[in-house]
VOGU-3710 file (C-alpha; in Angstrom, 3 decimals, decimal comma):
1> mtvdtaapha> 97,278/64,157/99,774  93,521/63,669/100,225  91,662/63,583/96,929  88,159/65,001/96,635  86,557/62,308/94,492  83,715/64,652/93,610  86,112/67,057/91,887  86,421/66,657/88,088  90,220/66,409/88,393  90,098/63,744/91,126
11> rlleelgsla> 90,834/60,774/88,848  93,800/62,599/87,352  95,286/63,325/90,770  94,752/59,721/91,829  96,475/58,497/88,693  99,420/60,829/89,319  99,916/59,597/92,876  102,982/61,279/94,378  103,307/63,526/91,316  99,998/65,197/92,197
21> sivdtstltr> 102,100/67,785/94,035  103,191/69,320/90,720  99,577/69,886/89,682  97,757/73,053/90,762  93,955/73,028/90,802  93,487/76,346/92,601  90,999/78,837/91,242  93,634/81,548/90,856  95,970/79,386/88,797  93,147/78,109/86,604
31> amyssdasly> 92,096/81,720/86,069  95,583/82,771/84,990  95,838/79,925/82,477  92,331/80,342/81,073  93,617/82,697/78,363  96,707/83,084/76,227  97,471/86,059/73,961  94,332/85,472/71,927  90,670/86,418/72,106  89,770/83,121/73,721
41> rveplavayp> 89,045/81,974/77,252  88,706/78,320/78,261  88,748/77,233/81,905  91,239/74,410/82,493  90,730/71,721/85,133  94,293/72,021/86,392  97,814/73,200/85,552  100,896/70,964/85,783  104,484/72,111/86,262  106,704/69,088/85,441
51> rtpdeliavv> 110,281/69,504/86,670  111,965/66,833/84,561  111,320/65,111/81,221  110,320/61,975/83,108  107,716/63,951/85,060  106,431/65,428/81,806  106,010/61,953/80,338  104,298/60,702/83,497  101,887/63,644/83,574  100,925/63,159/79,924
61> raalatgtpi> 100,348/59,434/80,417  98,268/60,019/83,542  96,076/62,501/81,684  95,654/60,106/78,760  94,806/57,245/81,116  92,019/59,279/82,709  90,681/60,768/79,479  91,783/64,281/80,454  92,405/66,671/77,530  95,972/68,040/77,366
71> targagtsca> 97,211/71,444/76,252  100,965/72,026/76,226  101,923/75,641/76,952  105,189/77,532/76,756  105,056/81,261/77,444  101,334/81,487/76,658  101,953/84,112/73,977  99,912/82,274/71,345  97,798/84,721/69,349  95,238/82,264/68,019
81> gnavgpglvi> 94,101/80,408/71,136  96,607/77,592/70,611  97,522/77,383/74,324  94,192/77,202/76,159  92,219/74,051/76,772  89,482/72,493/78,907  91,563/69,831/80,687  95,159/69,807/81,900  97,416/72,656/80,845  101,078/71,614/81,050
91> dvakhlntih> 103,428/74,557/81,635  106,820/73,518/80,246  108,409/76,950/80,668  108,734/77,021/84,449  111,181/74,117/84,868  111,892/72,396/81,528  114,332/75,003/80,258  117,721/73,282/80,049  120,055/73,628/77,072  121,610/70,157/77,040
101> eidveaglav> 124,166/70,610/74,275  125,420/73,042/71,667  127,297/71,187/68,945  129,327/73,952/67,348  130,704/71,857/64,472  127,325/70,475/63,458  125,510/73,732/64,248  122,936/72,029/66,454  121,385/72,591/69,869  119,654/69,961/72,007
111> idpgvvqdql> 117,152/71,601/74,337  114,130/71,176/76,561  110,857/72,522/75,108  110,668/75,343/77,680  113,945/77,015/76,687  113,286/80,685/75,903  114,503/81,746/72,477  116,713/84,566/73,781  118,190/82,148/76,325  119,288/79,918/73,457
121> qlaarphglr> 120,585/82,890/71,475  122,660/84,005/74,456  124,204/80,545/74,817  124,910/80,226/71,087  126,273/83,733/70,535  129,842/83,093/71,830  130,153/80,438/69,113  128,979/82,812/66,387  125,677/80,939/66,103  121,990/81,704/66,527
131> lgpdpstssr> 118,549/80,213/66,046  117,257/81,662/62,791  113,566/82,490/63,351  113,111/85,592/65,523  109,519/86,376/66,510  108,877/89,629/68,347  108,268/87,724/71,594  111,804/86,256/71,586  112,512/87,476/75,124  109,905/85,088/76,581
141> ctvggmignn> 108,572/82,693/73,922  109,773/79,109/74,244  111,358/77,166/71,427  108,834/74,384/72,005  106,063/76,894/71,412  107,844/78,179/68,307  107,903/74,644/66,945  104,256/74,206/67,893  103,044/77,091/65,739  105,889/77,053/63,172
151> acgpralgyg> 107,102/80,519/64,159  108,801/82,739/61,597  109,473/86,376/62,478  110,654/89,174/60,200  113,831/87,399/59,043  112,216/84,220/57,744  113,293/85,365/54,277  116,857/84,702/55,339  116,534/81,931/57,914  113,271/80,174/57,086
161> rmadnvvald> 110,442/79,106/59,355  110,836/77,019/62,480  110,063/73,956/60,350  113,202/74,684/58,353  115,279/74,647/61,537  114,033/71,502/63,299  116,285/68,431/63,030  114,863/65,905/65,531  112,118/65,781/68,146  111,378/63,501/71,078
171> iingkgellt> 107,599/63,524/71,534  104,931/61,630/73,422  101,835/61,104/71,299  98,179/60,691/72,196  98,652/56,960/72,728  101,347/57,548/75,349  104,118/56,381/73,022  107,549/57,956/73,076  108,821/58,645/69,560  111,975/60,236/68,219
181> lgvddvpelr> 110,920/61,987/65,035  113,847/61,923/62,685  114,784/58,411/63,817  111,593/56,418/64,430  109,197/55,708/61,597  105,404/55,982/61,626  104,319/53,339/59,085  100,605/54,228/59,150  101,430/57,825/58,290  103,783/56,756/55,511
191> slvaanlgti> 101,007/54,638/53,996  98,488/57,477/54,283  100,825/59,851/52,442  101,540/57,317/49,710  97,808/56,966/49,078  97,241/60,730/48,774  100,255/62,071/46,869  98,132/64,015/44,372  96,233/65,962/47,013  99,386/66,739/48,979
201> rtefgtfirq> 101,395/67,849/45,942  98,686/70,198/44,677  97,397/71,727/47,931  100,377/71,930/50,297  103,608/73,898/50,340  102,422/76,330/47,673  104,333/79,244/49,239  106,610/79,815/52,233  103,983/81,215/54,622  101,370/78,498/54,106
211> vsgyslehll> 101,339/77,703/57,826  97,675/76,751/58,203  96,775/73,095/58,679  99,238/70,203/58,788  102,291/70,760/56,558  102,000/67,449/54,758  104,374/68,518/51,979  107,307/67,583/54,218  106,191/63,954/54,081  106,416/63,637/50,293
221> pekkfdlpkf> 108,954/61,106/48,978  110,960/63,905/47,371  111,183/65,568/50,807  112,370/62,251/52,336  109,399/61,901/54,707  110,790/64,537/57,079  108,778/63,970/60,273  110,417/66,722/62,405  109,638/69,378/59,790  106,094/68,053/59,431
231> fagtegtlgv> 105,559/68,185/63,199  106,328/71,935/63,306  103,037/73,756/63,198  100,892/70,892/64,496  100,056/73,020/67,559  100,249/70,277/70,170  97,477/68,276/68,509  99,660/65,265/67,623  102,125/65,077/70,495  103,871/66,854/73,343
241> ivratvrlvt> 107,520/67,763/72,766  109,881/66,267/75,350  113,175/67,309/73,757  114,169/69,090/70,548  117,250/69,249/68,347  117,299/72,473/66,337  119,629/73,889/63,735  121,765/76,923/64,514  122,997/79,304/61,825  125,666/81,955/61,470
251> dapfsvmval> 124,823/85,585/60,911  126,410/87,277/57,943  128,938/89,783/59,318  127,758/92,834/57,379  124,297/94,339/57,033  122,706/97,542/55,840  119,172/98,861/55,851  117,185/100,151/52,906  114,138/102,386/53,520  111,683/102,808/50,639
261> gyptmpdagd> 108,682/105,152/50,448  105,580/104,566/48,299  102,349/106,496/47,738  100,405/103,775/49,606  101,056/100,486/51,364  99,420/98,446/48,549  101,829/100,159/46,142  104,635/98,860/48,332  103,048/95,408/48,153  103,028/95,588/44,360
271> disnllrfrp> 106,811/96,006/44,396  107,604/92,914/46,487  108,282/90,471/43,658  110,636/92,989/42,116  112,562/93,451/45,371  112,968/89,785/46,260  115,530/89,361/43,475  117,953/91,371/45,648  117,841/88,630/48,312  116,828/90,688/51,376
281> tacegldrri> 116,942/88,962/54,748  113,947/90,976/55,963  111,343/93,061/54,180  108,868/94,784/56,493  105,918/96,911/55,431  103,854/99,584/57,184  101,971/102,746/56,373  100,949/106,134/57,708  98,486/104,607/60,174  101,238/102,895/62,166
291> vdvviakngp> 103,564/105,900/61,943  100,855/108,224/63,257  100,268/105,877/66,193  103,957/105,972/67,141  104,077/109,756/66,834  100,966/110,147/68,983  102,444/107,947/71,698  106,150/108,802/71,612  106,340/112,170/69,862  107,538/113,229/66,368
301> esvgelpagd> 111,191/112,804/67,361  110,593/109,065/67,766  109,993/108,798/64,022  112,069/111,538/62,430  112,247/111,888/58,676  111,008/109,137/56,382  111,240/108,660/52,609  108,470/110,460/50,737  105,133/108,670/50,735  102,441/107,196/52,967
311> gwmfleivgd> 103,573/103,576/52,730  107,019/102,220/53,516  109,157/99,131/53,302  112,253/98,552/55,378  114,666/95,962/54,006  117,743/94,339/55,492  120,572/93,368/53,139  123,313/91,149/54,543  126,435/89,433/53,256  130,069/88,542/53,803
321> dpqevlerah> 131,530/91,379/51,714  130,718/94,926/52,910  131,191/96,402/49,459  128,904/93,846/47,851  126,276/94,449/50,533  126,394/98,200/49,955  126,222/97,821/46,172  123,226/95,497/46,481  121,503/97,975/48,799  121,950/100,799/46,287
331> avvagsaate> 120,704/98,459/43,566  117,531/97,907/45,614  116,864/101,652/45,665  117,620/102,046/41,983  115,587/99,024/40,953  112,551/99,660/43,131  109,330/101,394/42,172  109,561/103,574/45,292  108,854/107,287/45,284  112,026/107,769/47,307
341> gwvvedpara> 114,572/105,379/48,758  117,493/105,570/51,150  120,416/103,352/51,970  120,724/103,798/55,734  124,345/103,172/56,712  124,157/104,778/60,153  123,321/101,926/62,588  121,672/104,311/65,062  119,326/105,686/62,411  118,609/102,189/61,129
351> nslwkiradg> 117,723/101,048/64,643  115,369/103,993/65,088  113,575/103,104/61,844  113,244/99,445/62,792  111,935/100,649/66,157  109,034/102,425/64,417  107,918/99,047/63,131  108,406/97,367/66,511  106,712/100,133/68,523  103,848/100,361/66,071
361> aglagvslan> 103,198/96,652/66,353  103,050/96,905/70,134  100,778/99,934/70,091  98,435/98,669/67,409  96,030/97,102/69,869  95,497/100,186/72,023  95,664/103,079/69,588  92,281/103,081/67,890  89,206/104,785/69,274  87,907/101,371/70,339
371> payggwedaa> 89,915/98,386/71,636  91,562/96,405/68,852  92,051/92,653/68,825  94,111/90,055/67,031  91,431/87,631/65,858  92,411/88,058/62,201  96,080/88,551/62,873  98,529/87,035/60,412  96,983/85,929/57,153  99,415/85,522/54,269
381> vpphnlgnyl> 99,238/85,448/50,491  101,859/84,656/47,862  103,993/87,828/47,660  103,061/88,576/44,051  99,422/88,947/45,160  100,160/91,157/48,164  99,309/94,597/46,734  95,900/93,549/45,457  95,165/91,649/48,655  95,928/94,756/50,753
391> rafdallaky> 93,505/96,807/48,649  90,788/94,194/48,954  91,401/93,802/52,680  91,030/97,556/53,299  87,778/97,443/51,330  86,575/94,561/53,502  87,330/96,526/56,689  85,371/99,466/55,271  82,443/97,211/54,357  82,123/96,105/57,992
401> glqglpyghf> 82,795/99,564/59,424  85,955/98,364/61,129  89,304/100,040/61,722  92,630/98,238/61,580  96,355/98,889/61,544  97,936/96,554/58,964  101,682/95,938/58,799  103,783/92,872/58,328  106,450/90,711/56,775  105,801/91,831/53,221
411> gdgcvhcrid> 108,664/89,829/51,733  106,723/86,702/52,704  103,280/88,139/51,975  102,310/88,001/55,663  100,031/90,764/56,992  99,387/91,474/60,674  96,396/93,538/61,706  94,690/94,407/64,984  91,021/95,197/64,358  88,403/96,913/66,520
421> fpltapdgaq> 85,862/94,093/66,446  82,739/95,122/68,430  82,975/92,071/70,676  81,077/93,669/73,545  78,083/94,543/71,361  74,948/92,385/71,827  75,701/90,641/68,514  79,474/90,985/68,827  80,201/87,265/68,386  78,068/87,095/65,255
431> qykafveeaa> 79,689/90,216/63,768  83,119/88,763/64,474  82,262/85,462/62,805  80,796/87,162/59,748  83,929/89,217/59,190  86,475/86,422/59,633  84,473/84,069/57,399  84,541/86,643/54,593  88,186/87,492/55,321  89,022/83,786/55,001
441> qlvasfggsm> 87,250/83,606/51,654  89,197/86,675/50,538  92,584/85,221/51,488  91,751/81,903/49,861  90,793/83,699/46,651  94,361/85,035/46,479  95,845/81,580/47,053  96,720/82,448/50,621  96,810/80,953/54,109  94,568/81,711/57,075
451> sgehgdgrar> 97,737/81,864/59,183  101,172/82,981/58,093  103,090/82,330/61,310  100,968/82,123/64,471  99,095/78,917/63,696  95,357/78,340/63,404  94,369/77,615/66,999  90,794/78,387/67,941  90,757/81,508/65,781  91,145/79,940/62,361
461> sallhhmysp> 90,821/76,144/62,503  87,113/76,342/61,658  87,980/78,460/58,612  90,277/75,924/56,953  87,471/74,665/54,715  87,793/77,922/52,758  91,411/77,050/51,991  91,519/73,264/51,681  89,434/70,711/49,780  87,322/68,109/51,602
471> aalelftqvk> 89,975/65,547/50,661  92,691/67,578/52,363  90,572/68,112/55,479  89,887/64,374/55,631  93,657/63,844/55,525  93,979/66,020/58,632  91,417/63,851/60,408  93,255/60,657/59,508  96,628/62,075/60,579  95,104/63,104/63,902
481> rifdpenlln> 93,680/59,602/64,378  97,112/58,032/63,858  98,780/60,142/66,534  95,865/60,899/68,877  92,978/58,477/68,376  91,004/59,717/71,416  91,326/63,400/70,464  92,833/64,356/73,831  95,708/66,511/72,574  94,613/70,158/72,243
491> pgvlvdpapv> 91,046/69,295/71,219  89,135/71,956/69,324  92,191/72,907/67,258  92,834/72,023/63,584  90,718/68,815/63,556  87,070/68,861/64,690  87,516/72,532/65,536  85,437/74,630/67,861  83,458/77,442/66,161  85,489/80,648/65,787
501> eadlrmvaas> 82,936/82,573/67,851  82,964/80,119/70,771  84,680/81,029/74,049  85,453/84,657/73,164  86,727/86,332/76,342  85,286/89,798/75,727  81,865/88,392/74,834  81,787/86,698/78,234  83,011/89,870/79,958  80,290/91,963/78,317
511> rsplslsdae> 77,669/89,950/80,201  79,190/90,788/83,568  77,305/93,171/85,876  80,545/95,145/86,282  80,508/95,853/82,539  77,346/97,840/83,100  78,397/99,611/86,293  82,055/100,265/85,462  82,731/99,705/81,772  85,871/101,832/81,909
521> fveavhqcsg> 87,555/99,564/84,452  86,498/96,444/82,545  87,970/97,828/79,324  91,180/98,834/81,096  91,943/95,414/82,583  91,130/93,744/79,272  93,769/95,823/77,530  96,183/93,068/78,556  96,487/91,014/75,382  98,592/88,332/77,062
531> vgkclansta> 101,643/89,023/74,903  103,709/88,521/78,058  106,427/91,159/77,860  106,211/91,247/81,664  107,677/87,723/81,693  110,915/88,896/80,076  113,878/90,270/81,966  113,252/93,817/80,785  115,323/95,231/83,640  118,490/94,208/81,812
541> sggvmcpsyq> 117,770/96,941/79,260  116,657/99,577/81,737  113,028/98,519/82,087  111,134/98,182/85,361  108,365/95,634/84,729  107,657/93,429/86,611  109,794/93,467/89,806  107,949/90,869/91,865  107,796/88,437/88,943  111,546/88,837/88,435
551> atrnekdstr> 111,927/87,831/92,097  109,439/84,947/92,311  109,024/83,737/88,693  105,404/82,931/89,543  102,808/83,771/86,904  100,493/85,281/89,528  103,137/87,928/90,246  103,413/89,073/86,633  101,436/91,929/85,167  99,719/89,443/82,868
561> graralqemv> 98,833/87,084/85,711  97,287/89,914/87,700  95,384/91,168/84,668  94,017/87,683/84,066  92,846/87,475/87,686  91,077/90,818/87,299  89,540/89,742/83,998  88,203/86,608/85,653  86,880/88,722/88,533  84,985/90,753/85,942
571> ngslisggwr> 83,698/87,615/84,262  82,621/86,196/87,599  82,186/82,561/86,591  85,535/81,272/87,852  86,566/83,953/90,353  83,476/84,991/92,274  83,198/87,502/95,082  83,928/90,632/93,071  86,324/93,194/94,498  86,805/91,163/97,676
581> spevhaaldl> 87,760/87,920/95,927  90,660/86,312/97,806  92,141/85,179/94,481  92,331/88,773/93,252  93,980/89,947/96,456  96,466/87,066/96,289  97,423/88,135/92,767  97,734/91,801/93,712  99,474/91,286/97,058  103,025/91,399/95,696
591> clsckgcard> 102,413/94,206/93,211  104,866/96,947/94,222  102,764/99,647/92,494  105,974/100,618/90,699  104,095/101,677/87,529  106,724/99,909/85,430  103,946/98,250/83,448  102,421/101,644/82,620  105,505/102,300/80,499  106,953/98,888/79,642
601> cptgidmaay> 103,755/96,977/78,876  102,978/97,414/75,161  99,263/97,583/75,932  99,647/100,202/78,668  98,443/98,209/81,668  98,702/100,295/84,867  98,492/97,648/87,563  99,288/100,166/90,304  96,087/102,048/89,465  94,067/98,822/89,312
611> karvthetyk> 95,434/97,658/92,660  94,510/100,981/94,246  91,015/100,729/92,807  90,497/97,132/93,984  91,750/97,991/97,476  89,507/101,067/97,570  86,399/99,081/96,592  87,275/96,236/98,964  87,483/98,395/102,081  84,903/101,016/101,182
621> grlrprnhya> 82,929/101,659/104,358  84,816/98,954/106,261  87,570/98,742/108,851  90,933/98,643/107,107  94,185/96,855/107,981  96,213/98,823/110,515  99,013/99,583/108,059  96,524/101,579/105,962  96,088/103,970/108,868  99,754/103,974/109,875
631> lgwlprwgrl> 101,486/104,043/106,497  98,613/105,373/104,417  98,300/108,387/106,697  102,068/108,784/107,110  102,124/112,426/105,958  99,693/113,305/108,755  101,762/111,513/111,352  104,922/113,118/109,983  103,496/116,612/110,231  102,272/115,913/113,753
641> itsvpglgrl> 105,600/114,488/114,931  107,721/117,259/113,446  105,408/120,019/114,666  105,945/119,156/118,325  109,440/120,117/119,558  111,408/117,055/120,622  108,775/114,536/119,510  110,771/113,505/116,457  113,807/112,668/118,575  111,593/110,682/120,960
651> vnlvgatpgl> 109,997/108,640/118,162  113,444/107,976/116,687  114,664/106,777/120,076  111,659/104,491/120,575  112,063/103,078/117,069  115,703/102,216/117,728  115,087/100,688/121,151  114,786/96,872/121,250  111,338/95,773/122,353  109,740/99,201/122,102
661> ghllkfaagv> 110,773/99,498/118,467  109,310/96,090/117,687  105,995/97,016/119,304  105,915/100,278/117,375  106,521/98,424/114,097  103,902/95,783/114,875  101,332/98,449/115,679  102,061/100,104/112,329  101,976/96,842/110,366  105,712/97,124/109,664
671> dgrrqiprfa> 107,962/94,079/109,414  110,137/93,771/112,516  113,283/93,421/110,401  112,835/96,875/108,940  114,378/100,061/110,258  111,996/102,962/110,769  113,284/106,025/108,885  114,389/108,804/111,202  112,045/111,779/111,562  113,514/115,268/111,296
681> sktarrrvlg> 113,534/117,503/114,373  111,537/120,046/112,405  110,138/120,164/108,899  112,223/121,197/105,916  109,709/123,958/105,249  110,252/125,409/108,723  113,999/125,226/108,238  113,914/127,160/104,985  111,330/129,669/106,170  113,727/130,553/108,972
691> arsaraaasq> 116,560/131,076/106,533  115,009/133,427/103,976  117,336/136,283/104,881  120,289/134,169/103,781  118,906/134,235/100,255  118,080/137,886/100,084  121,371/138,816/98,460  120,946/136,172/95,805  117,544/137,517/94,839  119,000/140,794/93,555
701> askgrvliwv> 120,561/138,982/90,606  117,666/136,599/90,425  116,308/134,933/87,320  113,016/134,836/89,115  111,073/132,878/91,638  111,003/129,065/91,737  108,705/127,140/94,030  110,303/124,031/95,485  107,389/121,760/96,234  108,387/119,899/99,373
711> dsfsdcfest> 106,642/116,552/99,634  105,837/114,876/102,934  108,843/112,530/102,823  111,362/115,308/102,196  109,585/117,509/104,702  109,363/115,189/107,680  112,247/112,726/107,474  115,956/113,367/107,819  117,267/114,312/104,382  119,542/116,880/102,780
721> sfaamvqvlv> 118,028/116,671/99,287  115,846/119,721/99,769  118,683/121,872/101,104  120,864/120,798/98,194  118,167/121,760/95,717  117,941/125,214/97,272  121,703/125,580/96,936  121,743/124,512/93,257  118,962/126,922/92,309  120,469/129,849/94,223
731> rlgyepevld> 123,816/129,333/92,489  122,048/129,530/89,134  120,486/132,872/90,116  116,987/131,763/91,062  115,030/132,719/94,160  113,705/129,465/95,633  110,485/129,596/97,597  108,719/127,077/99,765  105,092/126,759/100,729  103,997/127,808/104,188
741> etaccgltwi> 100,849/125,689/103,895  100,240/121,964/103,386  100,023/120,600/99,841  100,190/116,799/99,970  99,713/114,807/96,769  98,067/111,919/98,621  100,469/109,280/97,294  100,290/107,127/100,425  96,497/107,291/100,333  96,629/106,142/96,698
751> stgqldgarr> 99,019/103,266/97,345  96,817/101,952/100,160  93,646/102,299/98,108  92,105/105,165/100,085  91,005/106,981/96,956  88,426/109,275/98,513  91,074/110,524/100,927  93,530/110,849/98,048  91,078/113,001/96,118  90,677/115,306/99,091
761> qltnaaavla> 94,444/115,649/99,470  94,904/116,262/95,756  92,094/118,803/95,538  93,622/120,846/98,330  97,187/120,579/97,015  96,181/121,400/93,448  94,371/124,551/94,581  97,507/125,707/96,412  100,012/124,876/93,663  97,923/126,049/90,716
771> ryvrdgvpiv> 98,179/129,634/91,979  101,905/129,527/91,246  101,350/128,097/87,784  98,954/130,896/86,960  101,471/133,425/88,261  104,100/131,970/85,949  106,249/130,602/88,798  107,986/127,312/87,908  107,465/124,425/90,333  110,177/121,851/91,014
781> gvepsctavw> 109,427/118,701/92,992  111,866/116,998/95,333  110,539/113,421/95,575  110,078/111,731/92,152  107,127/109,539/93,165  105,191/112,561/94,420  106,105/114,643/91,380  104,857/111,835/89,149  101,430/111,885/90,824  100,608/115,092/88,955
791> rsdapellph> 101,255/113,336/85,628  99,309/110,128/86,193  97,220/109,546/89,306  95,931/113,086/89,781  94,474/113,487/86,262  92,932/110,015/86,536  91,377/110,582/89,962  90,248/114,160/89,278  89,775/114,350/85,502  87,612/117,478/85,632
801> denvaalngt> 89,584/119,524/88,166  90,980/122,617/86,439  93,751/123,001/89,007  94,919/119,439/88,462  94,903/119,977/84,703  97,039/123,095/85,177  99,646/121,076/87,082  99,965/118,217/84,579  103,446/118,642/83,126  104,199/121,829/85,054
811> vltlaeflta> 105,499/120,272/88,275  109,015/119,496/87,068  111,864/117,331/88,200  115,125/119,112/88,895  116,655/117,656/85,736  113,754/118,896/83,602  114,143/122,372/85,059  117,934/122,513/84,737  118,175/121,221/81,166  115,848/124,045/80,093
821> dpdfvapdls> 118,277/126,633/81,533  120,983/127,565/78,976  123,280/128,696/81,813  123,344/125,317/83,492  126,590/123,410/83,020  127,027/119,942/84,465  130,059/119,533/86,753  133,078/117,633/85,498  133,081/114,195/87,090  135,538/112,546/84,709
831> ghtivaqphc> 137,190/109,575/86,322  134,216/108,833/88,556  131,664/106,053/88,193  128,030/106,805/88,940  125,633/103,948/89,671  122,218/105,518/89,145  118,931/104,014/90,286  116,063/105,874/88,591  112,998/105,861/90,806  110,336/103,598/89,259
841> hhasvigwak> 107,688/106,313/88,984  110,276/108,774/87,676  111,381/106,410/84,901  107,928/105,061/84,083  105,692/108,115/84,342  107,912/111,158/83,836  110,843/109,697/81,950  114,481/109,734/82,974  116,007/111,084/79,737  116,817/114,539/81,166
851> dhaillatga> 118,601/113,051/84,174  120,481/110,706/81,866  121,623/113,620/79,716  122,932/115,569/82,725  124,850/112,588/84,070  126,382/111,829/80,687  127,445/115,467/80,406  129,477/115,116/83,615  131,888/112,788/81,827  131,478/110,124/84,498
861> dlvqvggccg> 131,098/106,449/83,650  127,360/105,932/84,067  125,826/102,640/85,164  122,056/102,980/84,879  120,257/100,321/86,900  117,021/98,812/85,621  114,272/97,410/87,776  113,003/98,528/91,150  114,828/98,995/94,446  112,275/96,697/96,091
871> lagnfgveig> 111,069/99,045/98,838  108,505/100,910/96,728  107,008/103,167/99,372  105,014/101,205/101,915  105,318/97,863/100,090  108,715/96,716/101,335  108,123/97,591/104,972  104,744/95,845/105,283  104,486/92,551/107,113  104,619/89,719/104,584
881> hhevsvkvfe> 106,604/91,564/101,943  110,124/91,663/103,340  111,501/88,571/101,581  110,227/89,642/98,171  111,457/93,196/98,761  114,955/91,840/99,409  114,812/89,565/96,340  113,820/92,489/94,146  116,741/94,515/95,525  119,094/91,594/94,839
891> hdlgpaveah> 117,936/91,304/91,235  119,389/94,566/89,916  120,300/97,308/92,366  122,140/95,146/94,892  124,486/93,543/92,342  125,114/96,912/90,678  126,368/98,626/93,828  128,282/95,518/94,885  130,081/95,481/91,525  131,104/99,146/91,943
901> pdaivladgf> 132,147/99,600/95,573  133,846/102,959/94,935  131,119/104,458/92,776  128,922/107,429/93,540  125,460/105,947/94,107  122,711/108,231/92,857  119,101/107,729/93,925  116,507/110,500/94,002  113,754/108,409/95,547  113,342/108,299/99,315
911> scqtqlssla> 112,501/104,579/99,030  115,604/103,858/96,955  117,847/105,712/99,413  116,295/103,877/102,367  116,641/100,471/100,717  120,284/101,079/99,832  121,076/102,093/103,372  119,152/99,224/104,951  120,198/96,322/102,724  123,594/97,339/101,374
921> grssmslael> 124,855/99,799/103,959  125,510/102,225/101,086  124,859/105,923/101,333  123,464/107,552/98,235  122,766/111,042/97,020  120,100/112,701/94,980  120,849/114,582/91,771  120,542/117,835/93,737  123,100/116,622/96,274  125,437/115,475/93,498
931> lath> 125,316/118,876/91,827  125,547/120,820/95,083  128,623/118,942/96,298  130,508/118,964/92,993
//
């Protein structure tokens, strides 16, 4: 390749030679890796994707040879700015993810640093083994990253920290040397420890969650100079992990949950020392603030009844003897200072209680009146000090006028809290620094640690002087010099740290012109905290997010990657050009607008809405791509074609004719490999209006009128879903009606970013439909994606329209309508298998629980498919999207129908039905068709 010698990365690329191909210096990639899950933003020079350990070693040595700073990165879920840096970011997750060996007898695993924790758990589970630490990001965090920040998780009480589970490490240090920690010695370090035994013995290892700084206690003679344990928590500042040997443990076979209620959360903290004598594996604390957040988001039923009080602790008791476990659990209740306590033996109820804690943690950042951040995220104190620390911490929040949602691993004294720091205020950086400096002094006064499990990173390294003596800090500097004399490994972290207020992402965003003109959009895209749930395979558990990332495994195609591109567009220093930036459009190109992130992302990112907005702003007042006019105006073309007798048949014939069909597709911006759906000879509305007399008899025993809202897809394309819905409602004694005027929701205008046109369509449709709502006539939609518009897009695009407000939640799916009718009885389908593909918008915006309940009531074996079908309206038919559309289909839906060749395939969405027919040759039916034919 030709190297631009004027570029700052030129020497690095020259040094790499043929390996320069694994280094990406593009603006988009640098933008995506400029942030992790922290408050911080640092532009890297380049990102490397080594494919083998040898390539990793070569990349590190090339960077060292050229004086390029190095930041090793796993999943990028670091909360403290541990995984951002100004030089070369090395992504070990993309390729270095091999499990080399599981030694069952020894209970060890030998792995690459990029192995995801859940991947290791899955491989170890058949042998009855697991990796002990279990952070909440286990579905995407890498074990190398867990070692880097000495991860813990809620069950560290039972399994220890990552340091307690590391046996040996192959690393390359800042001098380019390969070392095997656990085998090779480091004489200079041994001498340094021997000369400072007093400082190490008095200041380090004082309690289990003292994660801040270098854990020098592991190097004491009585700890046998354990280098692998010491290396855990060094945050990539001393070496890059090439291979790791970690300990695997066995889970005790029996467990039970204990739920305890206290007057306040600090009262719960006061009881910790008393409870630890019962040897819980986990001990999690929360209070009314978190519970109220979960109720507000998911409804009261998501919480249910709790023990009396406003503060709670959930404990897990495990053991080999079920009777002993149960007796110990009851002893916890009897011996606690709780107002009320329960032993929860029902696993389903226990899971729902644990879920309160998990959901609350995810919602904590987006549930306050102002955005909340994780800058002071995981401080820890010795457990016997926890109650008093919690009281003092609440007083500190009040002093600064801040709101927070504390919760945490109370058995270890570790407290998490997202806080609404005013980072976008003119003095936001100064206010942030003032608070964290005083918070650090507070924690130190209780004998605590700035970090209890996430590491110090850029958020807390400059605060370590509150916790450690000058002698201890000088030890850190000398340790760093032994391993990394040129300070090239993760500079700015732990040793010679950057100021805590430097490089704050939201401070930079607040100076953007867009922050003044469109603060709401800026705040929305910055809701992405970088926690990376979109990188996990959520479809395996019924999730949707993020279909294109599941297909490509490229960061730019994840929800987080797209959010980072938009954040950098807002910032403007790296991605310039605003709405029309090519980097932004490259990131958004493969977004299917499935809205999976709107439900599955814990911070509520709605990338479909952002994509529509960016496309709208990009083409405002300009000529658009031809597919915007062809596919974006599809309802208009459909009404025109079906209104002229014989025109539908002619268009169908042209579309199926070789040559002519290809020209038609090209003109519409449709991929030539796609089939054009067949237009109906006349609209569904015209068909039903001509058949009203057939329903007259049914109306005499009617339960009342029901408006079936016929969307443009059901109206203009060949389909029997609408007719089946009429039949189901008539059988139940209703009098179905259909509109004799147009009421289009504008979905295709929205998906192509024609938001002014969408507003016009919605305004007209809302005026028509709202009359029925005010007359007390129920409305049932046919197409899920169109029905969902009234719950998400319409209120967002027309927030002050009274008609739109009247329709929010009143345009129902068939399942919602039927489950509210006490006379409805699901047909008996025992012996059948149903493979059900919930439409993305249905599952993500409306919720699929009612449909699920109906299908379960049939007695059929239900296979609910996660993920997206891959067609997603206009996305899958557009030129340039076909390959990804097929890959998305092959990720979940394709394998599901292939595994059940004799199953009934249920798909309510027009896109899902079309994709199944086109790619699998499988016919499918909607819920209405299923009920009508059985």
